[in-house]
VOGU-3710 file (C-alpha; in Angstrom, 3 decimals, decimal comma):
1> xxxxxxxxxx> 244,356/153,962/205,429  241,046/153,578/203,597  239,078/150,392/203,015  240,050/150,438/199,337  243,747/150,675/200,148  243,620/147,177/201,596  242,953/145,734/198,162  246,016/145,424/195,983  244,663/142,995/193,398  241,500/141,315/192,187
11> xxxxxxxxxx> 242,070/137,597/191,878  239,916/135,746/189,375  237,854/132,822/190,673  239,275/129,379/189,956  235,974/127,532/189,766  232,670/128,228/188,097  229,624/129,126/190,152  226,976/126,425/190,291  223,294/127,111/190,027  221,006/125,750/192,701
21> xxxxxxxxxx> 217,524/124,811/193,626  217,810/125,991/197,209  214,719/126,540/199,216  214,120/128,564/202,324  215,856/127,969/205,636  213,113/129,264/207,873  210,085/127,481/209,242  207,407/127,374/211,848  207,234/124,595/214,308  204,316/122,387/215,280
31> xxxxxxxxxx> 204,196/120,032/218,238  205,247/116,447/217,865  202,572/113,855/217,377  201,650/111,567/220,256  203,719/108,862/218,625  206,793/111,081/218,589  206,283/112,032/222,219  205,708/108,524/223,481  207,707/106,246/221,276  210,164/108,260/219,222
41> xxxxxxxxxx> 211,330/110,947/221,595  214,589/109,317/222,601  217,381/109,475/220,028  218,995/106,138/219,278  222,008/104,920/217,426  221,207/103,290/214,111  221,739/99,557/213,953  223,267/97,831/210,948  220,783/96,735/208,293  221,464/95,461/204,759
51> xxxxxxxxxx> 219,985/98,605/203,189  221,823/101,020/205,462  225,194/101,217/203,770  226,455/103,857/206,221  225,165/102,466/209,482  227,586/102,063/212,337  225,118/99,925/214,257  225,123/96,878/216,502  228,529/95,503/217,455  230,091/97,332/214,557
61> xxxxxxxxxx> 228,805/100,604/215,989  230,625/100,020/219,248  233,853/99,292/217,437  233,509/102,341/215,247  232,602/104,549/218,164  235,521/103,481/220,296  238,245/103,027/217,740  237,176/104,945/214,657  237,158/101,858/212,426  236,839/98,123/212,269
71> xxxxxxxxxx> 240,195/96,741/211,189  240,856/94,276/208,435  241,427/91,609/211,062  237,698/91,220/211,584  234,466/93,108/212,238  234,376/95,022/215,498  238,113/94,886/216,136  239,811/98,172/216,976  241,577/99,898/214,108  245,063/101,290/214,473
81> xxxxxxxxxx> 243,922/104,906/214,437  241,737/106,001/217,310  240,050/109,267/218,138  239,463/111,056/221,402  235,934/112,049/220,416  234,954/108,437/220,252  236,112/107,645/223,752  239,818/106,795/223,445  243,174/108,517/223,131  243,749/110,645/220,069
91> xxxxxxxxxx> 246,598/110,224/217,615  247,981/112,709/215,093  245,884/113,165/211,987  247,370/112,557/208,572  247,067/116,347/208,079  247,861/117,549/211,566  250,758/119,947/211,573  250,344/120,691/207,881  249,578/124,374/207,433  248,339/124,171/203,861
101> xxxxxxxxxx> 249,165/123,137/200,347  251,147/125,073/197,816  250,132/125,350/194,196  246,425/124,552/193,995  244,378/127,012/196,034  241,718/124,522/197,193  241,625/120,726/197,091  238,698/118,450/198,002  239,914/115,832/200,482  236,645/114,069/201,299
111> xxxxxxxxxx> 233,085/113,842/200,023  231,036/112,477/202,916  227,425/111,354/203,019  224,930/108,992/204,651  222,865/107,181/201,971  219,730/106,554/204,088  219,525/110,288/204,855  220,229/111,233/201,249  217,624/108,723/200,103  215,050/110,597/202,189
121> xxxxxxxxxx> 216,026/113,852/200,492  217,465/115,297/203,713  219,691/118,373/203,627  222,863/118,980/205,604  221,662/121,759/207,896  224,774/122,124/210,054  228,392/120,999/210,365  230,757/121,053/213,342  234,357/120,021/214,112  235,188/118,496/217,473
131> xxxxxxxxxx> 237,816/119,918/219,809  240,570/117,622/218,496  239,915/118,697/214,915  239,845/115,094/213,705  236,091/114,439/213,727  233,493/116,267/211,640  229,773/115,890/212,332  226,745/116,970/210,349  223,056/117,476/211,066  220,454/116,146/208,652
141> xxxxxxxxxx> 217,133/117,970/208,332  215,043/119,922/205,847  215,161/123,616/204,936  212,192/123,780/202,582  208,426/123,979/202,915  206,750/121,460/205,167  206,227/120,363/208,753  209,390/118,484/209,714  208,657/118,224/213,459  208,211/114,439/213,251
151> xxxxxxxxxx> 210,583/113,742/210,363  213,093/111,012/211,197  216,551/112,469/210,704  220,156/111,904/211,738  223,346/113,224/213,261  226,407/111,634/211,636  230,103/111,856/212,515  233,216/110,800/210,598  236,597/110,198/212,198  239,013/111,517/209,572
161> xxxxxxxxxx> 241,946/109,847/211,374  240,696/106,454/210,265  243,197/104,873/207,937  240,369/103,039/206,132  237,872/105,899/206,161  234,695/105,083/204,257  233,102/108,374/203,187  229,682/106,684/202,892  229,866/105,003/206,285  229,906/107,429/209,238
171> xxxxxxxxxx> 231,806/106,378/212,330  228,662/107,077/214,372  225,029/107,554/213,364  222,416/108,903/215,784  218,778/108,667/214,800  216,639/111,663/215,812  212,803/111,888/215,773  212,652/115,450/214,371  214,601/117,338/211,717  217,914/118,600/213,125
181> xxxxxxxxxx> 218,410/122,280/212,289  221,699/123,093/214,084  224,704/121,369/215,631  227,695/122,227/217,855  230,445/120,111/219,409  231,391/120,752/223,042  234,467/123,039/223,409  236,432/120,585/225,576  234,580/117,231/225,597  235,346/115,771/222,171
191> xxxxxxxxxx> 232,465/113,266/222,167  229,666/115,610/223,354  227,531/117,386/220,761  224,392/119,545/221,028  221,634/119,821/218,448  218,623/122,057/217,910  215,512/120,472/216,419  212,680/121,637/214,193  210,313/120,691/217,019  211,918/123,334/219,276
201> xxxxxxxxxx> 213,795/120,874/221,473  217,504/120,976/222,324  219,332/117,661/222,800  222,874/116,697/223,807  224,443/113,395/222,757  227,595/111,495/223,724  228,980/109,940/220,555  231,174/107,557/222,541  227,959/105,744/223,599  226,462/104,736/220,233
211> xxxxxxxxxx> 223,887/102,356/221,725  222,554/105,003/224,153  223,908/108,369/223,018  221,325/110,731/224,518  222,710/112,660/227,519  220,195/115,465/228,039  217,108/116,934/226,444  214,832/119,886/227,097  211,595/117,960/226,641  208,405/119,653/225,444
221> xxxxxxxxxx> 207,497/122,037/228,245  206,483/125,686/228,581  210,203/126,517/228,541  210,825/124,826/225,203  211,090/126,879/222,033  207,893/126,938/219,977  209,756/127,397/216,674  212,706/125,600/215,071  216,064/126,062/216,821  218,374/127,559/214,207
231> xxxxxxxxxx> 221,563/127,693/216,256  223,050/126,205/219,416  226,248/127,400/221,128  228,218/126,112/224,129  229,047/128,769/226,744  231,152/128,556/229,937  229,256/129,079/233,175  229,723/132,446/234,839  231,202/131,050/238,053  232,675/127,791/236,754
241> xxxxxxxxxx> 234,511/128,387/233,492  235,306/124,670/233,159  231,581/123,848/233,040  229,440/124,669/230,021  225,830/125,458/229,224  223,989/125,307/225,894  222,510/128,490/224,430  219,747/128,163/221,813  218,082/130,700/219,507  214,845/130,308/217,570
251> xxxxxxxxxx> 212,395/132,281/215,492  209,942/132,391/218,435  212,009/135,348/219,709  213,596/133,541/222,648  217,270/133,076/223,514  217,608/130,379/226,178  220,438/128,985/228,333  220,246/125,327/229,380  222,162/123,344/231,995  222,406/119,559/232,056
261> xxxxxxxxxx> 221,081/118,112/235,312  220,348/114,627/236,590  217,945/112,219/234,912  218,898/113,354/231,414  217,219/116,739/231,646  218,302/120,110/230,257  217,052/122,717/232,706  216,449/126,354/231,802  218,771/128,617/233,825  218,396/131,965/232,058
271> xxxxxxxxxx> 216,225/133,319/229,293  215,854/136,336/227,035  213,060/137,517/224,757  213,243/139,886/221,801  210,257/142,218/221,787  209,764/144,742/218,999  208,831/147,688/221,225  211,965/147,208/223,355  214,472/147,357/220,495  216,880/150,322/220,633
281> xxxxxxxxxx> 215,762/152,935/218,080  219,229/154,112/217,072  218,588/153,223/213,415  215,560/153,405/211,170  213,623/150,142/210,932  210,544/149,257/208,979  207,307/149,908/210,855  206,151/146,719/212,596  202,877/145,245/211,421  199,897/145,238/213,734
291> xxxxxxxxxx> 200,110/142,394/216,203  203,808/141,787/215,577  205,564/141,667/218,944  208,312/139,013/219,024  211,443/139,361/216,899  212,527/136,031/215,456  216,201/135,159/215,995  217,904/133,231/213,211  221,615/133,235/214,132  223,999/134,088/216,975
301> xxxxxxxxxx> 227,715/134,829/217,372  229,654/135,571/220,560  232,536/137,988/220,967  235,969/136,431/221,482  236,860/139,352/223,752  233,771/139,793/225,963  232,009/136,557/227,029  228,741/138,384/227,749  228,529/140,153/224,376  226,767/138,539/221,426
311> xxxxxxxxxx> 225,223/139,459/218,077  221,903/138,114/216,838  220,666/137,835/213,271  216,921/138,371/212,907  214,038/137,671/210,556  213,598/141,415/210,213  217,046/141,726/208,628  218,677/143,848/211,343  221,524/142,498/213,499  221,281/143,200/217,228
321> xxxxxxxxxx> 224,081/143,697/219,733  223,006/141,948/222,941  224,297/141,190/226,426  223,929/138,216/228,751  224,184/140,697/231,633  220,906/142,431/230,703  218,580/143,003/233,649  215,584/144,733/232,056  212,489/142,535/232,061  211,158/141,542/228,644
331> xxxxxxxxxx> 207,644/142,812/227,934  206,283/139,469/226,835  203,585/137,009/227,848  205,592/134,002/226,700  205,623/131,441/229,528  208,924/130,546/231,207  210,101/129,100/234,517  212,681/131,896/234,858  212,304/135,662/234,304  212,881/136,593/230,667
341> xxxxxxxxxx> 215,145/139,603/230,085  215,442/142,044/227,176  219,019/141,577/225,874  219,174/144,061/222,947  221,520/147,028/223,443  222,041/148,318/219,901  220,299/147,894/216,535  222,312/147,845/213,314  221,193/149,037/209,897  219,196/146,237/208,271
351> xxxxxxxxxx> 219,811/144,009/205,293  217,253/143,883/202,503  215,900/140,615/203,924  216,275/138,199/206,848  219,768/137,563/208,228  220,767/133,894/208,186  224,271/134,048/209,661  226,548/136,238/211,797  230,223/135,837/212,733  232,342/137,867/215,181
361> xxxxxxxxxx> 235,964/138,532/214,275  238,432/136,465/216,328  241,020/139,226/215,791  239,122/142,428/216,623  236,611/143,060/219,390  234,436/145,465/217,353  234,064/143,744/213,972  231,485/141,213/212,827  229,992/139,907/209,578  226,373/139,227/208,668
371> xxxxxxxxxx> 224,797/137,519/205,648  221,255/136,991/204,460  218,626/136,705/201,773  219,566/139,960/200,044  222,760/138,351/198,765  225,007/140,727/200,730  227,696/140,269/203,345  227,859/143,282/205,655  230,956/144,138/207,677  229,905/146,039/210,804
381> xxxxxxxxxx> 231,612/147,755/213,693  230,004/147,381/217,119  230,369/151,167/217,427  228,049/152,355/214,660  224,795/151,329/213,024  225,818/151,592/209,379  228,000/148,799/207,955  231,594/149,526/207,062  231,030/147,897/203,706  228,516/145,722/201,916
391> xxxxxxxxxx> 229,675/142,986/199,544  227,158/142,134/196,834  227,471/138,450/195,947  225,272/138,396/192,845  221,552/137,531/193,100  221,581/134,716/195,615  220,816/134,017/199,196  223,679/133,640/201,644  223,112/130,938/204,235  226,379/131,076/206,189
401> xxxxxxxxxx> 229,401/133,316/206,751  232,466/132,563/208,892  235,723/134,387/209,667  238,933/132,437/209,240  240,433/131,422/212,607  243,967/132,272/211,393  243,715/135,014/208,728  242,298/138,328/210,062  241,092/139,488/206,633  239,797/136,168/205,281
411> xxxxxxxxxx> 236,268/134,796/205,524  234,063/132,238/203,753  230,421/132,402/202,667  227,924/129,737/201,568  225,255/130,615/199,029  222,088/129,180/197,586  219,107/129,914/195,383  216,830/132,911/195,729  213,585/131,036/195,149  210,137/132,470/195,698
421> xxxxxxxxxx> 209,296/129,921/198,372  212,378/130,782/200,385  210,643/133,480/202,393  207,197/131,910/202,545  207,965/129,948/205,672  208,775/133,121/207,547  205,830/134,945/209,020  203,438/135,823/206,143  203,806/139,542/206,841  207,557/139,271/206,269
431> xxxxxxxxxx> 206,931/137,470/202,984  204,964/140,507/201,803  207,766/142,865/202,889  210,696/141,384/200,968  210,632/140,696/197,210  212,261/137,375/196,240  215,512/137,152/194,352  215,549/135,066/191,212  218,912/133,758/190,046  219,657/130,227/191,336
441> xxxxxxxxxx> 223,312/129,679/192,231  225,183/127,895/194,994  228,827/127,710/195,992  231,439/128,318/198,672  233,159/131,675/198,328  236,485/132,560/199,932  237,319/136,222/200,430  240,710/137,761/201,109  240,105/141,447/201,796  243,763/142,247/201,188
451> xxxxxxxxxx> 243,247/141,210/197,563  239,741/142,467/196,859  237,129/144,299/198,881  234,273/143,380/196,542  234,976/140,066/194,785  235,734/136,593/196,112  239,303/135,376/195,727  238,068/131,837/195,057  234,715/130,347/194,064  234,391/126,657/194,915
461> xxxxxxxxxx> 231,909/124,473/193,060  230,557/122,253/195,840  228,199/120,032/193,834  227,881/118,759/190,283  224,119/119,305/190,115  224,337/122,879/191,402  222,625/122,303/194,762  222,855/125,134/197,304  225,365/125,147/200,152  223,694/125,666/203,519
471> xxxxxxxxxx> 226,497/125,590/206,094  230,267/125,721/206,536  232,847/125,705/209,338  236,598/126,218/209,512  238,607/123,700/211,541  240,225/125,620/214,413  242,763/122,863/215,127  243,698/121,910/211,584  243,285/125,338/210,122  243,792/124,303/206,506
481> xxxxxxxxxx> 240,481/122,368/206,575  237,029/123,756/205,764  233,838/121,671/205,850  230,702/122,606/203,886  227,289/120,903/203,726  224,695/121,131/200,965  221,118/120,355/199,955  222,093/116,966/198,472  223,054/115,653/201,905  226,787/115,866/201,224
491> xxxxxxxxxx> 229,618/117,231/203,380  232,799/118,146/201,553  236,079/118,703/203,377  238,243/121,212/201,519  241,963/121,709/202,080  243,100/125,312/201,694  246,462/126,424/200,411  248,924/128,450/202,459  247,463/131,483/200,706  244,540/131,183/203,129
501> xxxxxxxxxx> 246,384/129,917/206,214  249,477/132,134/206,543  249,113/135,703/207,780  250,620/138,572/205,880  253,155/140,816/207,648  250,701/143,687/208,275  247,372/141,901/208,219  246,449/142,487/211,867  247,497/146,126/211,631  245,377/146,570/208,504
511> xxxxxxxxxx> 242,374/145,152/210,317  242,949/147,442/213,291  243,225/150,458/211,018  240,050/149,484/209,238  238,154/149,185/212,521  239,526/152,522/213,743  238,201/154,273/210,639  234,722/152,924/211,261  234,579/154,535/214,693  235,463/158,019/213,414
//
């Protein structure tokens, strides 16, 4: 079976593509000011104020954090629907058990936002679903030019089980003293969430404690990243699978593993460094510029089949296959309290620009997707450098790509503008290497590779003013839900039809055959 034989139709999009004014998602980090270190370093829950329409603060914050809503009987009283993430027993969601809708392909269920963050012009830089599937959280930060290391920003969470859900009033609001660039809920603790900051720090919060949510933080030490943290991931410990560590990646070239210890500290347990001269030379890469040593990491995805195997997206545009079991010492002078290893095992053929997102298939051990500034999604096999196929999604940057958790041949991509400033915040030498794209567009695109290998099955218009979409995540518990965040500070929760949630009779076999062809 060939790749083309998987496509039996080309479905027309159901929504028009918006234009956007997206700016770049990369940036260099500067240290916090003395004020941020001394007075603003501890994240705090926002208290209710007249101008903060979405605040869950003061006594109301406690009620919202423990029950999901204040009931009509009075402020602070527990609502009838409660969520596990916010410290109490979970109840079935209004959508739980529903596998999708028939008829309309995509329906918008919620448009969520936090007015104080939107009033500051903050972008939604990350979204995450908790382990129950009933709470969605978003990170607020900035993805354009500027130094956002001391910018006051927020982490917000909405309990979608609330019968009286207010889309402009999050169930919990956490105030953070630096722009939040990435976010990830704990795999088993529904109230714990990790965030990566523009300042280079990694923090972990407990959303069931709205008055004192901060659990652990890395602090600003020699171990801390010196660039913005563009992704955080929870990983089980090697010897205690029920305990988890936080892995962080940043454009300083370091991949770090953190363990929560006493006194609110995240302690570095293992570390890796990407050094240009240690990259495997199995594919042709551009010649590094003089003085260029570290390889900036922009995204990470772990294999569902091998817990030590992961893929990194890089500023240089080439994905890297890496291993947590690497023993070779990294040839770097970057300071660290633990030995830094060189994790790269294999280099894949590069994109035409930096890679912003990678996603490993949950259905096949050798397949993964990558997306970046060249407007392409590449489908790779772990077994060869060249991509199986490259999907050209017009002239726009792709900020996120994710496989469906239930459909082996379905994935989603988030796109934004190709503006000239988008690459400027990368290292200046990279800016000179990659010409900017020009057509501003932004949307969520759903692909079904059984229907078309080159065109999206559905284009979703996320915003009315054509702002770019920066992040998206499928809900692994309620698989008909997809959350996407954009540059206007909005999170939209989309409900997918059964077309995107029910497997075809030979879908897994088609994927296996496709992967087998790649290895030939």
